[in-house]
Each structure stands twice: as C-alpha cells, then as structure tokens.
C-alpha positions in Angstrom: 0.0 0.0 0.0 1.4 3.3 -1.1 1.7 6.1 1.5 1.7 9.8 0.5 3.5 12.3 2.7 2.3 15.9 2.5 4.8 18.7 3.5 3.2 22.0 4.5 4.9 25.1 3.1 4.3 28.8 4.1 5.5 31.7 6.1 6.1 31.6 9.8 5.0 34.3 12.1 8.5 35.4 12.8 9.2 35.8 9.0 6.0 37.8 8.6 7.0 40.2 11.5 10.5 40.7 10.0 9.0 41.5 6.5 6.5 43.9 8.1 9.3 45.7 10.0 11.4 46.0 6.8 8.4 47.4 4.9 7.7 49.9 7.6 11.3 51.1 7.6 11.2 51.5 3.8 7.9 53.4 4.0 9.3 55.6 6.7 12.3 56.4 4.6 10.1 57.3 1.6 7.8 59.5 3.7 10.8 61.3 5.2 12.3 61.9 1.8 9.0 63.1 0.4 8.5 65.5 3.4 12.0 66.9 3.0 11.5 67.4 -0.7 8.1 69.0 -0.2 9.6 71.5 2.3 12.5 72.3 0.1 10.2 72.8 -2.9 8.0 75.1 -0.8 11.0 77.1 0.4 12.2 77.5 -3.2 8.7 78.7 -4.3 8.6 81.2 -1.5 12.1 82.5 -2.4 11.1 82.8 -6.1 8.0 84.7 -5.0 10.2 87.1 -3.0 12.5 87.7 -6.0 9.6 88.2 -8.3 8.1 90.8 -5.9 11.3 92.7 -5.6 11.9 92.9 -9.3 8.3 93.9 -9.9 8.6 96.7 -7.3 11.9 98.0 -8.9 10.2 97.9 -12.3 7.2 99.8 -11.1 9.2 102.5 -9.4 11.7 102.8 -12.3 9.1 103.0 -15.0 7.3 105.9 -13.2 10.6 107.7 -12.3 11.8 107.8 -15.9 8.9 110.1 -16.8 9.7 112.7 -14.1 9.6 116.2 -15.4 7.8 115.5 -18.6 5.9 118.5 -19.9 3.7 118.7 -23.0 4.1 122.2 -24.3 4.3 124.3 -27.5 8.0 125.5 -27.9 6.9 128.4 -30.1 4.7 129.8 -27.3 6.4 128.7 -24.1 10.1 128.5 -23.2 11.4 125.1 -21.9 12.6 126.9 -18.7 8.9 127.5 -17.8 8.2 123.8 -17.2 6.0 123.6 -14.1 6.9 120.0 -13.6 10.5 121.0 -13.1 9.7 123.9 -10.6 11.1 123.8 -7.1 8.0 122.3 -5.7 7.5 119.6 -8.4 10.9 118.4 -9.5 12.5 115.3 -8.1 13.0 115.4 -4.3 14.5 112.9 -2.0 13.3 112.9 1.6 11.8 110.5 4.2 8.7 109.9 6.2 9.3 111.1 9.7 11.2 108.5 11.7 12.2 106.5 8.6 15.7 106.2 7.1 17.1 109.1 5.1 16.3 109.2 1.4 13.7 106.5 1.7 11.1 108.6 -0.1 11.1 110.1 -3.6 8.7 112.7 -4.9 8.2 113.8 -8.6 5.6 114.9 -11.1 5.0 114.6 -14.9 2.3 115.7 -17.4 0.1 112.5 -17.3 -2.8 113.9 -19.3 -0.6 116.2 -21.6 -2.6 119.3 -20.9 0.5 121.3 -19.8 -0.9 121.9 -16.3 0.1 120.2 -13.1 -2.8 118.2 -11.8 -3.1 118.6 -8.0 -6.5 117.2 -7.4 -9.0 119.4 -5.5 -7.8 123.0 -5.3 -8.2 125.1 -2.1 -11.0 127.6 -2.3 -12.0 126.1 -5.7 -9.2 128.2 -7.3 -6.1 126.4 -8.6 -2.7 128.2 -8.6 -1.1 129.2 -11.9 -0.1 126.3 -14.1 -2.1 123.8 -12.1 -5.6 122.3 -12.4 -7.8 119.8 -10.6 -8.5 117.4 -13.5 -6.3 114.7 -12.0 -3.3 114.0 -9.8 0.1 114.4 -11.4 2.3 114.6 -8.3 3.6 111.2 -7.5 5.9 109.5 -5.0 7.1 106.3 -3.3 8.1 106.0 0.3 9.1 103.5 3.0 6.6 103.2 5.8 7.5 100.5 8.4 7.8 97.3 6.4 5.8 98.6 3.4 6.5 100.5 0.2 3.7 103.0 -0.5 2.7 104.9 -3.6 1.3 108.4 -3.5 -2.1 109.0 -5.2 -3.2 112.4 -3.8 -2.9 115.0 -1.1 -2.9 118.7 -0.5 0.9 119.1 -0.8 3.7 117.1 -2.3 5.6 116.0 0.8 6.6 112.6 2.2 4.8 113.0 5.6 1.3 113.6 4.5 -1.2 113.0 1.7 -2.8 109.8 0.5 -0.7 106.7 0.0 -1.3 103.0 -0.7 0.8 99.9 -0.1 2.2 98.2 -3.2 4.1 95.2 -1.9 2.6 91.9 -1.0 1.5 91.3 2.6 3.8 88.2 2.8 6.8 90.4 2.0 8.5 92.7 4.6 10.5 95.6 3.2 13.7 96.0 5.2 15.2 99.0 3.4 14.4 101.4 0.6 16.9 104.1 -0.5 17.0 106.5 -3.4 20.4 108.0 -4.5 20.5 110.8 -7.1 23.4 111.7 -9.3 23.4 114.9 -11.4 25.6 116.2 -14.1 25.4 119.8 -15.5 26.2 120.3 -19.2 27.3 123.8 -20.1 25.3 124.8 -23.1 27.6 127.6 -24.1 30.8 125.5 -23.9 30.4 121.8 -23.5 34.1 121.4 -22.6 33.8 123.6 -19.6 31.9 123.1 -16.3 28.7 124.9 -15.7 28.9 128.4 -14.2 26.1 130.6 -12.7 26.3 132.8 -15.8 25.9 130.0 -18.4 22.7 128.1 -19.2 22.9 124.5 -18.2 21.2 121.2 -18.9 20.9 119.1 -15.7 21.1 115.3 -16.4 19.9 113.1 -13.6 20.0 109.4 -12.6 18.4 107.7 -9.6 19.5 104.5 -8.0 16.6 102.5 -6.5 17.7 100.1 -3.8 15.2 97.7 -2.2 15.8 95.1 0.5 13.0 92.6 1.6 12.4 89.3 3.2 9.6 86.8 3.7 7.6 87.8 6.7 8.1 84.4 8.4 11.7 83.8 7.3 14.2 86.5 8.4 17.0 84.5 6.8 15.6 85.3 3.3 16.6 88.9 3.3 17.4 89.9 -0.3 18.6 93.2 -1.9 18.1 94.4 -5.4 19.1 97.7 -7.0 18.7 99.5 -10.4 19.9 102.8 -11.9 17.2 104.8 -13.6 18.1 107.5 -16.2 15.6 110.4 -16.0 14.6 111.0 -19.6 13.6 114.6 -19.2 16.6 116.8 -18.5 16.2 120.0 -16.6 17.0 123.2 -18.5 18.2 126.0 -16.3 19.3 129.5 -17.1 21.4 129.6 -13.9 23.1 126.8 -12.0 20.9 125.8 -9.1 21.4 122.1 -8.3 
C-alpha cells in the first residue's frame, strides 16, 4: 500500500514580522524623503516669489521715475525753462517719512494727461494756482513706511509726511530697506568742454538709484537686496546753475 506524505509550506509568524518591519522602515524612509523634498520645494517657491516681488517693485518705481519732469508744451509759445513739472516744488525730491531712514522717499511729477498743467486734485477755495488744475493728480511718490512700500495717489501738498498713499508690496513680504540715490551732471550749453557756471545756461542730467531690501515675513534668513539705476529721460533746463 502506497503512503503519501504531505509537506506543509508557508511563512512563519517570525518571518512575517520581519518582513513587516522592513516594509515599515522602507515606507518611513520614503515619507521622510517626500516631506523633506516638499519642504525644500515650498521654500524654493517662496524664495522665487520674493525675488519676483522685488523685481516687480523695482520695475514699477523705475518706470514711473523715468517720466519725471515730462511737460507737453508748445515751444513756439512757451520756453522750456517755464516747465511747471521742473519747478522747485514739483521736481525730483529725496526725503523720508518722519522716523524712517534718510532718502527712503522720492517725490516727482509729470504731465500725465498732456494738458500742460500740473494736476493737483481738488484745489483750495476752488481756485487752482497758476499752471495747475484739478483734472487729475500728477504729483507722485514712493516711500518706505514700516515694512511697506507705499505709492502716492493724492494729497494737498507734495511731501513725504502727508497725503494719500497705498501699499504696493505683497503682505507676505517685509521691506527691510528702501533708498534712493541721485546723481546729477550739468552740461554747459555755451561751452560743453567747460563746467557749468552761474552765468551759463545748463542742462541738468539726472539718474536715480533704486535700492530695495526685503524678506519673507516668516523667514528672516531670506533677506534679499536688489538695485537698479534709472536714467531720467527729461533733462532739466536752467538759465542759472541751481542744483
């Protein structure tokens, strides 16, 4: 009589526990790697957002500054020296909001609507001064206020400490510094090989350096600085040297 022997094959409990432990270790390693990659990717996206914000702010300020002093006028009726956008109260000025760092505010104006008059908004006593009107606002500015950059959109006088201003940087970005530096050069129109003198008419050429520092609000280690020189397109014509 034939006898059949049956041998049972399978996995023991010990082997199953070892395999489970190995699987858990592998899964833990994968999750750790994924978490680290996710955090690193998020940090890179935040850093990219910071750089994008800074370059957008520099572009915004530079684009507006280039137009400073522009005046739409008829040269056969008005002399270039009568430009109201280059007058003492409307030409480029560097100052600061009270308590902020020096030269953290820039003020300027230009003929936005090309009517030849400086738009100052509502005029006092319903009567605008000579060469001004209330059609619009053509006196502009940018200033540092705490951790924000603000843009001027109105006010009774063109100064850094008053008027109506709005924040232009993202709430997730903290501005750490804002500074404007002006360089001027006078070209003697009677003799270009000689320096300007009080007796000679001169052409004042100007350039402004815009320097902005910022960081992510929740990451002080991300402090970044960008700067750009802006050539003012509209030179200032003066009969006398006063710069």
